[in-house]
GUZA-724383 format. One line per 8 residues: their letters; for each residue x, y, z of N, C-alpha, C, O, CB. Coordinates in steps of 0.05 Angstrom, whole numbers, plus 5000, padded with zeros to 4 digits. Glycine has a CB too. Example, Ala and Ser with C-alpha at 12.3 -4.5 7.8 and 13.67 -1.06 7.14 Angstrom:
<nodes>
as> 5264/4886/5156/5246/4910/5156/5264/4934/5156/5285/4934/5169/5226/4911/5181 | 5257/4955/5142/5273/4979/5143/5258/5001/5157/5268/5023/5161/5282/4988/5114 .
</nodes>
This chain:
<nodes>
mrasvaft> 6650/8601/9249/6656/8574/9240/6648/8553/9261/6641/8531/9253/6685/8572/9234 | 6649/8561/9286/6642/8541/9307/6613/8532/9303/6607/8508/9308/6646/8553/9334 | 6596/8550/9296/6568/8543/9292/6565/8523/9268/6548/8505/9269/6550/8567/9287 | 6582/8527/9248/6581/8508/9225/6589/8480/9234/6577/8460/9226/6599/8518/9203 | 6610/8479/9250/6619/8453/9260/6598/8441/9278/6592/8417/9277/6647/8455/9274 | 6587/8457/9296/6566/8447/9314/6542/8438/9298/6530/8417/9305/6558/8469/9334 | 6535/8452/9277/6513/8444/9260/6519/8416/9248/6501/8399/9247/6508/8464/9238 | 6543/8412/9237/6550/8387/9225/6549/8364/9245/6539/8343/9240/6578/8389/9213 .
vlaavgvv> 6560/8369/9269/6560/8349/9290/6531/8342/9298/6524/8319/9301/6576/8358/9315 | 6515/8363/9302/6487/8359/9310/6471/8344/9288/6454/8327/9294/6474/8385/9316 | 6476/8351/9263/6462/8336/9241/6471/8307/9241/6455/8289/9236/6469/8350/9214 | 6496/8302/9246/6506/8274/9248/6493/8259/9271/6486/8236/9269/6537/8273/9251 | 6489/8273/9293/6475/8262/9316/6446/8255/9308/6436/8234/9316/6475/8281/9341 | 6434/8272/9292/6407/8267/9282/6406/8242/9265/6387/8226/9267/6397/8290/9266 | 6427/8237/9249/6428/8213/9233/6429/8189/9251/6415/8169/9247/6453/8213/9214 | 6446/8190/9271/6448/8167/9290/6422/8163/9305/6413/8140/9308/6471/8172/9311 .
eaidhawm> 6410/8185/9314/6384/8183/9327/6363/8170/9309/6347/8153/9318/6374/8211/9336 | 6362/8178/9284/6343/8168/9265/6347/8138/9261/6328/8122/9259/6344/8182/9238 | 6372/8129/9259/6378/8101/9256/6369/8086/9281/6357/8064/9279/6408/8096/9250 | 6376/8097/9304/6368/8084/9329/6338/8082/9331/6327/8062/9340/6380/8100/9353 | 6324/8104/9324/6295/8104/9325/6284/8083/9306/6265/8069/9313/6284/8132/9318 | 6294/8081/9282/6285/8061/9263/6289/8033/9274/6272/8015/9271/6300/8064/9236 | 6311/8029/9288/6317/8003/9300/6296/7996/9321/6286/7974/9321/6345/8003/9313 | 6289/8016/9337/6269/8011/9359/6241/8010/9348/6223/7999/9361/6272/8032/9380 .
enafttnw> 6236/8022/9326/6209/8026/9315/6199/8002/9299/6183/8005/9281/6208/8050/9298 | 6208/7979/9305/6199/7955/9292/6210/7953/9263/6202/7935/9248/6168/7954/9291 | 6229/7970/9257/6241/7969/9230/6260/7945/9229/6263/7933/9208/6255/7995/9224 | 6272/7939/9251/6292/7918/9251/6286/7897/9273/6287/7873/9267/6320/7929/9255 | 6281/7906/9298/6278/7886/9319/6254/7889/9337/6237/7871/9339/6302/7886/9336 | 6251/7912/9350/6231/7915/9370/6211/7937/9362/6211/7946/9339/6243/7922/9397 | 6193/7944/9381/6173/7965/9374/6166/7981/9399/6172/7973/9422/6148/7953/9362 | 6153/8003/9395/6141/8020/9416/6111/8015/9412/6099/8025/9394/6149/8051/9413 .
ssvsfspy> 6100/8000/9430/6073/7989/9426/6051/8011/9420/6038/8009/9400/6064/7974/9450 | 6048/8030/9437/6026/8049/9434/6029/8067/9409/6009/8075/9397/6022/8066/9458 | 6054/8073/9402/6058/8091/9379/6061/8075/9353/6048/8082/9333/6083/8107/9384 | 6078/8055/9353/6083/8042/9327/6060/8024/9318/6058/8019/9294/6108/8025/9329 | 6043/8016/9336/6020/8000/9327/5995/8017/9325/5973/8006/9320/6015/7977/9347 | 5998/8043/9327/5976/8061/9323/5968/8062/9294/5985/8058/9277/5983/8089/9333 | 5942/8066/9288/5935/8069/9260/5947/8094/9247/5945/8098/9223/5904/8070/9258 | 5959/8112/9264/5971/8136/9254/6001/8134/9251/6015/8155/9250/5964/8159/9272 .
asllgvpy> 6012/8111/9250/6041/8107/9251/6055/8109/9223/6078/8104/9220/6048/8079/9262 | 6039/8118/9203/6051/8121/9177/6036/8143/9162/6014/8151/9169/6050/8095/9161 | 6049/8153/9141/6037/8173/9124/6036/8161/9096/6057/8156/9084/6053/8200/9124 | 6012/8157/9085/6009/8144/9059/6023/8117/9058/6034/8109/9037/6019/8163/9037 | 6023/8103/9080/6035/8076/9081/6065/8076/9087/6076/8055/9090/6030/8062/9056 | 6077/8099/9089/6106/8101/9094/6109/8106/9124/6100/8126/9135/6119/8124/9078 | 6122/8087/9139/6126/8091/9168/6142/8116/9173/6160/8124/9158/6141/8066/9180 | 6136/8129/9195/6149/8155/9202/6179/8152/9206/6194/8172/9201/6137/8167/9226 .
wvfgiawf> 6189/8129/9214/6218/8127/9218/6233/8130/9192/6256/8138/9192/6225/8100/9231 | 6220/8125/9169/6233/8128/9143/6239/8158/9138/6259/8165/9126/6215/8117/9121 | 6221/8175/9147/6225/8204/9143/6250/8213/9158/6265/8230/9148/6201/8220/9152 | 6254/8203/9183/6278/8210/9198/6303/8200/9184/6324/8214/9184/6277/8199/9226 | 6302/8176/9174/6325/8164/9160/6332/8180/9135/6355/8182/9127/6319/8134/9152 | 6312/8192/9122/6317/8209/9099/6325/8237/9106/6342/8249/9094/6293/8209/9080 | 6311/8249/9127/6314/8277/9133/6341/8284/9144/6354/8303/9133/6293/8284/9154 | 6351/8270/9164/6376/8279/9176/6401/8275/9159/6418/8292/9159/6380/8263/9202 .
plilvvgl> 6403/8254/9142/6425/8253/9123/6423/8276/9103/6443/8288/9095/6425/8226/9108 | 6398/8283/9095/6394/8306/9077/6405/8332/9090/6419/8347/9077/6365/8309/9069 | 6397/8336/9115/6406/8360/9129/6437/8360/9132/6450/8381/9129/6393/8362/9157 | 6448/8337/9138/6477/8335/9141/6491/8342/9114/6510/8357/9114/6485/8306/9149 | 6482/8330/9092/6494/8335/9066/6491/8365/9058/6510/8377/9049/6482/8317/9045 | 6467/8375/9061/6462/8403/9054/6479/8422/9072/6490/8442/9062/6432/8411/9056 | 6480/8415/9097/6496/8431/9116/6526/8431/9109/6539/8452/9109/6492/8422/9144 | 6536/8407/9102/6564/8405/9094/6569/8421/9068/6589/8435/9066/6572/8376/9090 .
watrlgra> 6551/8419/9049/6554/8434/9024/6552/8464/9029/6568/8479/9019/6532/8425/9004 | 6532/8472/9044/6527/8501/9049/6550/8514/9064/6555/8538/9061/6501/8505/9064 | 6564/8499/9081/6586/8510/9097/6613/8502/9086/6633/8507/9100/6583/8501/9126 | 6614/8491/9063/6639/8482/9051/6655/8465/9071/6677/8471/9078/6656/8506/9042 | 6641/8444/9080/6652/8425/9099/6660/8438/9125/6680/8431/9137/6677/8411/9087 | 6643/8457/9134/6647/8470/9160/6666/8493/9160/6673/8504/9181/6657/8450/9179 | 6676/8502/9137/6695/8524/9135/6681/8551/9132/6695/8572/9135/6714/8519/9112 | 6656/8551/9125/6641/8576/9121/6619/8578/9142/6610/8558/9153/6629/8578/9092 .
plsgkllv> 6610/8602/9148/6587/8606/9167/6562/8593/9156/6558/8588/9132/6582/8636/9173 | 6544/8587/9175/6518/8576/9167/6502/8597/9151/6501/8620/9159/6502/8567/9192 | 6489/8589/9130/6473/8606/9114/6445/8609/9126/6434/8589/9136/6471/8596/9085 | 6435/8633/9126/6408/8637/9136/6387/8622/9120/6365/8617/9129/6401/8667/9136 | 6394/8615/9095/6376/8601/9078/6370/8573/9088/6350/8560/9080/6387/8599/9050 | 6387/8562/9106/6381/8536/9118/6356/8537/9135/6343/8517/9140/6405/8527/9135 | 6349/8562/9144/6324/8564/9160/6300/8555/9145/6281/8543/9156/6321/8594/9169 | 6299/8560/9119/6276/8552/9102/6274/8521/9103/6252/8511/9108/6280/8562/9073 .
llsignvf> 6296/8507/9098/6295/8478/9098/6288/8467/9126/6271/8449/9128/6322/8467/9089 | 6301/8478/9147/6295/8468/9174/6266/8474/9182/6255/8459/9198/6315/8480/9193 | 6255/8496/9172/6227/8503/9179/6208/8482/9168/6187/8477/9179/6220/8531/9169 | 6215/8471/9145/6198/8449/9134/6198/8426/9154/6177/8415/9159/6209/8439/9106 | 6221/8419/9164/6222/8398/9185/6207/8406/9210/6194/8389/9222/6251/8392/9192 | 6209/8431/9218/6194/8440/9242/6164/8438/9238/6150/8430/9256/6202/8469/9249 | 6155/8445/9214/6126/8443/9209/6118/8414/9209/6096/8407/9220/6119/8455/9181 | 6134/8396/9198/6128/8367/9199/6127/8357/9228/6111/8341/9234/6148/8352/9183 .
tgylwyld> 6145/8367/9245/6145/8358/9273/6119/8368/9286/6109/8355/9305/6169/8369/9288 | 6109/8391/9278/6083/8400/9289/6061/8380/9283/6045/8374/9300/6075/8427/9277 | 6061/8370/9259/6042/8349/9252/6046/8324/9269/6027/8311/9278/6044/8342/9221 | 6072/8317/9273/6077/8293/9289/6070/8297/9318/6061/8278/9331/6107/8286/9287 | 6074/8322/9329/6065/8328/9356/6035/8324/9358/6024/8313/9377/6073/8357/9364 | 6020/8333/9337/5991/8329/9337/5984/8300/9338/5967/8292/9354/5979/8342/9311 | 5997/8284/9322/5992/8255/9324/5998/8244/9351/5982/8229/9363/6009/8240/9303 | 6021/8251/9362/6030/8240/9388/6011/8249/9410/6001/8232/9425/6058/8249/9394 .
lvligsft> 6007/8275/9413/5993/8285/9436/5962/8284/9434/5948/8279/9453/6001/8313/9441 | 5952/8289/9410/5923/8291/9407/5911/8264/9398/5892/8255/9411/5916/8313/9386 | 5920/8253/9377/5907/8229/9366/5915/8203/9381/5898/8187/9389/5914/8226/9337 | 5941/8199/9386/5951/8175/9399/5950/8178/9429/5944/8158/9443/5979/8168/9390 | 5955/8202/9439/5956/8206/9468/5980/8195/9481/5980/8189/9505/5931/8194/9480 | 6002/8192/9466/6027/8180/9476/6049/8190/9458/6045/8197/9435/6025/8149/9477 | 6073/8190/9470/6097/8197/9453/6120/8181/9463/6120/8170/9486/6102/8228/9454 | 6141/8180/9447/6165/8166/9455/6188/8186/9457/6189/8206/9444/6172/8143/9435 .
tayvglyv> 6208/8179/9474/6231/8196/9477/6247/8197/9451/6260/8217/9445/6249/8187/9500 | 6246/8176/9435/6260/8176/9409/6249/8197/9391/6264/8211/9378/6259/8148/9396 | 6222/8199/9390/6210/8220/9373/6218/8247/9383/6227/8264/9367/6179/8217/9374 | 6215/8252/9409/6221/8278/9420/6250/8285/9415/6256/8308/9409/6214/8278/9450 | 6268/8266/9417/6296/8271/9412/6301/8280/9384/6317/8298/9379/6313/8246/9417 | 6287/8268/9365/6290/8277/9337/6278/8305/9333/6290/8321/9319/6275/8257/9318 | 6255/8311/9345/6244/8337/9342/6263/8358/9353/6268/8379/9341/6216/8339/9357 | 6273/8353/9378/6291/8372/9391/6316/8376/9375/6327/8398/9374/6297/8363/9420 .
tnyaltgl> 6326/8355/9362/6350/8358/9346/6345/8377/9323/6362/8394/9317/6359/8330/9335 | 6322/8375/9310/6315/8393/9288/6312/8422/9299/6321/8441/9286/6289/8384/9274 | 6300/8425/9322/6297/8452/9334/6324/8463/9341/6329/8487/9337/6279/8451/9359 | 6343/8447/9351/6370/8456/9358/6385/8465/9333/6399/8485/9333/6385/8434/9373 | 6382/8449/9311/6395/8457/9286/6384/8484/9277/6399/8502/9267/6390/8436/9264 | 6358/8488/9280/6345/8514/9272/6357/8536/9290/6363/8558/9280/6314/8512/9276 | 6359/8530/9316/6370/8550/9334/6399/8559/9327/6406/8582/9329/6370/8539/9362 | 6415/8539/9318/6442/8546/9310/6442/8565/9286/6458/8584/9285/6458/8520/9303 .
vvfqnwqn> 6425/8560/9267/6423/8577/9243/6414/8605/9251/6425/8625/9242/6404/8565/9222 | 6394/8607/9268/6385/8633/9278/6407/8648/9292/6411/8671/9288/6360/8630/9296 | 6420/8634/9310/6442/8646/9326/6464/8656/9308/6474/8679/9311/6453/8626/9346 | 6473/8640/9289/6495/8647/9271/6487/8672/9253/6504/8687/9245/6502/8623/9253 | 6462/8675/9247/6452/8696/9229/6435/8716/9243/6417/8728/9230/6437/8684/9206 | 6440/8721/9268/6423/8738/9284/6421/8767/9273/6400/8780/9277/6434/8740/9313 | 6441/8776/9259/6440/8803/9248/6419/8806/9226/6411/8828/9219/6467/8811/9237 | 6410/8784/9215/6390/8783/9194/6362/8788/9206/6355/8775/9225/6391/8756/9178 .
ramkdfta> 6347/8806/9194/6321/8812/9205/6302/8788/9206/6286/8785/9224/6308/8834/9188 | 6304/8770/9186/6287/8747/9185/6291/8729/9209/6272/8716/9219/6292/8730/9159 | 6316/8728/9220/6321/8711/9243/6308/8723/9268/6297/8708/9285/6351/8708/9248 | 6309/8749/9270/6296/8762/9293/6266/8759/9292/6252/8755/9312/6304/8792/9294 | 6255/8762/9267/6226/8759/9264/6218/8730/9269/6196/8725/9280/6218/8768/9236 | 6234/8711/9260/6229/8682/9266/6228/8677/9296/6209/8664/9305/6251/8665/9253 | 6247/8688/9310/6248/8684/9339/6224/8697/9353/6212/8686/9370/6274/8695/9351 | 6218/8722/9345/6195/8736/9357/6169/8721/9351/6152/8718/9369/6193/8765/9346 .
gtiigvva> 6166/8712/9326/6142/8697/9319/6139/8671/9335/6118/8663/9343/6142/8691/9289 | 6162/8657/9339/6162/8632/9354/6154/8638/9383/6137/8624/9394/6190/8619/9354 | 6165/8658/9395/6159/8664/9423/6130/8672/9426/6116/8662/9444/6177/8687/9434 | 6120/8690/9409/6092/8698/9410/6074/8674/9406/6054/8671/9420/6087/8720/9388 | 6081/8657/9387/6064/8633/9381/6063/8614/9405/6042/8604/9412/6075/8619/9358 | 6086/8610/9418/6087/8592/9441/6070/8603/9464/6054/8589/9476/6116/8587/9451 | 6073/8629/9469/6058/8642/9491/6028/8640/9485/6012/8634/9503/6067/8672/9495 | 6020/8647/9461/5992/8645/9454/5982/8616/9454/5959/8611/9463/5986/8657/9426 .
gvffgafg> 5999/8598/9446/5991/8570/9445/5988/8556/9472/5974/8536/9474/6010/8555/9429 | 6001/8567/9492/5999/8555/9519/5970/8554/9528/5962/8535/9543/6015/8572/9539 | 5954/8572/9519/5925/8572/9527/5910/8549/9515/5888/8543/9523/5912/8598/9518 | 5922/8536/9495/5910/8513/9482/5923/8486/9489/5918/8466/9477/5910/8517/9452 | 5941/8487/9509/5955/8463/9518/5981/8459/9504/5991/8476/9489/5937/8439/9513 | 5994/8436/9509/6020/8430/9499/6021/8430/9469/6039/8442/9456/6030/8403/9509 | 6001/8418/9456/6000/8417/9427/5997/8445/9416/6009/8452/9396/5978/8399/9417 | 5980/8461/9428/5976/8489/9419/6001/8505/9420/6007/8521/9402/5954/8502/9436 .
avllgilg> 6017/8502/9442/6042/8516/9444/6062/8508/9422/6075/8525/9410/6055/8511/9472 | 6063/8482/9417/6081/8472/9396/6072/8482/9369/6088/8494/9354/6082/8441/9396 | 6047/8478/9363/6036/8486/9337/6039/8516/9331/6049/8524/9311/6008/8477/9334 | 6029/8532/9350/6030/8561/9346/6059/8572/9347/6065/8591/9334/6013/8575/9367 | 6076/8559/9362/6104/8567/9362/6117/8562/9335/6131/8579/9325/6120/8552/9384 | 6113/8539/9324/6124/8532/9298/6112/8550/9277/6126/8562/9260/6119/8502/9291 | 6086/8553/9277/6072/8570/9258/6081/8600/9260/6086/8613/9240/6042/8568/9261 | 6084/8609/9285/6092/8637/9290/6121/8641/9279/6126/8662/9267/6091/8643/9319 .
gflgaiag> 6139/8622/9284/6166/8625/9273/6167/8625/9243/6181/8641/9231/6183/8602/9284 | 6151/8607/9231/6150/8605/9202/6140/8631/9190/6151/8642/9171/6132/8581/9194 | 6118/8642/9201/6106/8667/9191/6125/8690/9196/6127/8708/9180/6079/8672/9204 | 6138/8690/9220/6157/8711/9226/6180/8712/9206/6188/8733/9197/6168/8708/9254 | 6190/8688/9199/6212/8687/9180/6203/8697/9153/6218/8711/9139/6223/8658/9178 | 6179/8689/9145/6169/8698/9119/6167/8728/9119/6175/8741/9099/6142/8685/9113 | 6156/8740/9140/6154/8769/9142/6182/8782/9141/6185/8803/9128/6140/8777/9168 | 6201/8770/9154/6228/8781/9154/6241/8780/9127/6254/8799/9118/6245/8767/9174 .
ytae> 6238/8757/9113/6250/8754/9087/6237/8773/9067/6251/8784/9050/6247/8725/9077 | 6210/8776/9068/6197/8794/9049/6202/8823/9054/6200/8840/9036/6166/8788/9049 | 6209/8831/9079/6213/8858/9086/6241/8868/9077/6246/8892/9075/6210/8863/9115 | 6259/8849/9072/6287/8856/9065/6289/8864/9036/6311/8871/9027/6306/8834/9071 .
</nodes>
């Protein structure tokens, strides 16, 4: 149950981070010059801060529902939803590190929050083969990706975890 409560608290922190990021991202008052004025600061015209504002409340609501308001253990099925966010952060890392050549601590904080939520789900469901395969795939991907730089480590780590989880789910 502690992991369920930690998940809820961390998802709420993500909501606060997303609001703070939106505030700083020229949504309300100021901006991060190199990132927010980049031609890559939106997807199909939607600024990236909007995705954070939508994502973390979604994770919070789904987490509260899945854990019956923190009274039940975290479901391993949350890994599927969180992996979608992890794949999206891989794309954002690509934008930050490769195309823009700059990143902000607000972005990194949001990415790390999603990774921490993923870690809680894996930890809570460690007995599940998919979680072990997810972890092994992530580690193998990061190690292989190091040879391609920071972006390679992130991308291959996320991809390795995603593929590992798929292998684990299909093997059960």
